[in-house]
C-alpha positions in Angstrom: -12.4 -66.6 69.4 -10.2 -65.3 72.1 -11.9 -62.9 74.7 -9.1 -60.1 73.9 -9.9 -60.1 70.1 -13.7 -60.3 70.6 -13.5 -57.1 72.9 -11.3 -55.3 69.9 -13.7 -56.5 67.0 -16.8 -55.7 68.6 -15.3 -52.4 69.8 -16.2 -52.9 73.2 -12.5 -52.0 73.7 -10.6 -50.0 71.1 -7.3 -51.7 71.2 -6.6 -55.4 71.7 -3.6 -54.6 74.2 -6.1 -52.6 76.3 -8.6 -55.5 76.2 -5.7 -58.1 77.4 -4.8 -55.6 80.3 -8.2 -55.3 81.5 -8.8 -59.2 81.2 -5.7 -59.8 82.9 -6.5 -57.9 86.1 -9.7 -59.8 86.7 -12.3 -57.2 85.5 -14.0 -59.4 83.1 -16.1 -62.8 83.7 -17.5 -65.1 81.3 -20.6 -66.9 82.4 -19.6 -66.1 86.0 -16.1 -67.1 86.0 -13.2 -64.7 85.7 -11.5 -64.6 82.4 -8.2 -64.1 81.1 -7.4 -62.7 77.5 -7.1 -65.9 76.3 -10.4 -67.5 77.0 -12.3 -68.9 74.4 -15.8 -67.6 73.7 -18.7 -68.8 72.0 -22.2 -67.5 70.7 -24.3 -67.4 73.8 -21.8 -66.6 76.4 -22.3 -63.6 78.8 -19.6 -61.1 79.8 -19.5 -58.8 82.4 -17.0 -56.1 82.1 -16.0 -53.6 84.5 -15.3 -50.0 83.2 -14.1 -47.7 86.1 -17.4 -47.2 88.0 -19.6 -49.0 85.4 -20.7 -52.7 85.0 -21.6 -53.6 81.1 -23.2 -56.8 80.7 -23.4 -58.4 77.3 -24.2 -61.6 75.7 -22.3 -62.7 72.3 -24.2 -63.1 69.4 -21.9 -63.3 66.7 -18.0 -64.1 66.3 -16.2 -62.5 63.4 -12.6 -62.2 62.5 -13.1 -58.6 61.5 -16.1 -56.5 61.2 -16.7 -53.4 59.9 -17.7 -50.3 62.2 -21.6 -50.7 61.5 -21.3 -54.1 62.0 -19.5 -54.4 65.2 -22.6 -53.6 67.1 -24.3 -56.6 66.0 -21.7 -59.1 67.4 -23.3 -58.5 70.9 -26.4 -57.5 72.8 -26.3 -55.3 75.7 -28.2 -57.0 78.6 -27.7 -54.1 81.4 -25.5 -51.2 82.3 -25.1 -50.3 86.1 -23.1 -47.9 87.9 -21.1 -49.2 90.7 -21.2 -47.0 94.2 -17.5 -45.9 95.4 -17.2 -48.8 97.8 -16.7 -51.4 95.3 
């Protein structure tokens, strides 16, 4: 599944166009590699997403084409969340 679609379906990012923008700016890594919106994800991949001054690390648990709001959080596990200092 494409990275931008996973971010939207899992509701980590609300809109797919926004997910594409964030990925194309180099603010997402998959298994330590900078990822683009079209990067293919697999179960077990680790994503690090930069939201402003926050880094969120998640592990992909499931890949679904669609999900209900209640099921979306089951698609990933949050490994850690950290706040970035102003210099970064």
